N, C-alpha and C positions, 0 to 999 in steps of 0.2 A: 501493500501498500503507497510506506513511505514512495520506495522508489518511478509511483507513476505518479507522485503527488510533486515528487524532483521532475520529471521529463516534464508532466505539464507546466511546470513552473520556468522552469527552461525553452516550451516550447511557444511559450505566451509573451517572453520575452522580445523572444527572436523574433519572434513577428510587429510588435509595438519596432522595437528598434526600430529594422530593416524600411516596415513601411515614412517611422520618423526621416530615419537618411536619406527614403526617394523622397521625402519632399523637401526636403532640406535645402538638398542638389535642384530641382526645377528652375528651373527658372524662364521668367517672362522674355515671348517672341520682342522685340523692340518695336515699337511703331516707328514708320519713317516720315516726315512729316510733305516731303519733294518727292512722293510715288508717283512715278513716272510709266508707259509703259512699255518695250524696244523700242515704238517705231517713232514715239515724241521722241530717245533719246538717240535714234539715229541720229533726227535730224540737228542736236543739242552739237551732239561731241564729235570727233576726226573717231576715222573705223580702227583707227588705234588706241582710240582713249574706249570706245564702244567695247571693245573685245576684252579689255581689262578690269570695265569697270563693270559690264554690265555684266558681259559671260563670265565675268572674273574670271580671269583670262591671266597669264603672266607674262609678259618682255623679256625678251634674248641677254641675257649679261651680256653683260659693258658693253653694248650694242644701241644703247639708250642713250638720247640726249644730259638728262640730269648728273649722271654717275660720276662724273668729270667736274661736273658745274661745281666752280669755286669763286664761285663773284658772290657779292651780296647780294641777301634781299629774305625773300620768302616764296614758298610753297604754296599757289591756294588751289581747290581746285576746277574741275576741267569742267565740270559739271555744272561748279556753282559758284564761279570763285571764291568761296571763301577760306578763308587763311588757315593753310594747316601744320605746315612747319616754316622751322627758321634756314634760315646759313649756316644761322648763331650753332644751332647747334642737329649739325651736321655732321657728319664723320667719317671716316674711310671704314670701311667693315671689312674690302677687300673677296665683296660679295660680288659684284658689279651692277646692285643698284645703290640711286642712294641709301644711304642710311643715316638714322635722323635718333636722338638717347629720349624726346619728345616733342609733343605737337605741339604746338604755340599755346594751344588751348583744351586743357585736356577732353573738355565737353562736346568741340570741334569733331571729336573720332571716338567710333567708339565699337571696342572688343567684343568681339563673338564667340563661339566656339568654331571650327570647320574641323569635319571629320572624314576631308576626299580626300581621295589616291590612298583612300586604307590609311592616314594619321590622321592624328588626333595637331594642331596649330592650333592659334589666337588669329583669328583674318581680323585690320583694320578696316571698319569700315568709315564714311560720310557719316557725321553721323543724322542729318535735315535725308539723307538719299540713301541709307541706306550701298551705299555702291560699293563695291574693293577699289580697297588703294593696296593693298599688300595685306603682312604679316607683320607682328611683333613674337622674337623672340629673349634671352633669360642671358643671349648673351655678348649684352654694350658695353661700356667702358663701367669698368667699375666707379669710379671719381664720377660718375656722371646719372646715377641710376642702376646703372648693368639693364638696361632694353637697349634694343637693339627693334628700330620700327626700321619695317626693311620692304621700301613702298617703289613703286613702280611711275617711273617716267610722265610714261602714257597719260598715271591720274593724275597731273596737274599742270599747270600753269605758272613760270616763273615769272617774279615780279623782280627788275630790279634794283639795287637801291638807291 
């Protein structure tokens, strides 16, 4: 009888704990205020920006306009013109894509889970639109927060200072 009671307690504890964990890890899907159809985005974006931002593509490393850009200025969204990253926070990551330690305004970008291609990554999207910008990794400069926002040049327009 004691064994049966003990098993019942363990069973109930396991159910309660696992259900609690499941509900704690669920997150709401973000709502993006500038939600457009693919056809609408095609009218706004050039073909490279459309492929990267809407279709969630990745441009070729080392063969993109802003990987080696060392001018001072800001990188704004190719879709909305929203300021996203600053040359002050850009660094040489050696990856072939422009990399930043942080966005200009943390509210301008949203990090969402990306499970594509059998990997789990943290995708960076523009908060207003939900459009793909790149990914963020934990291998950036330790003295600047340790983040590497690995972005696609096609998602930006550069405004020189």
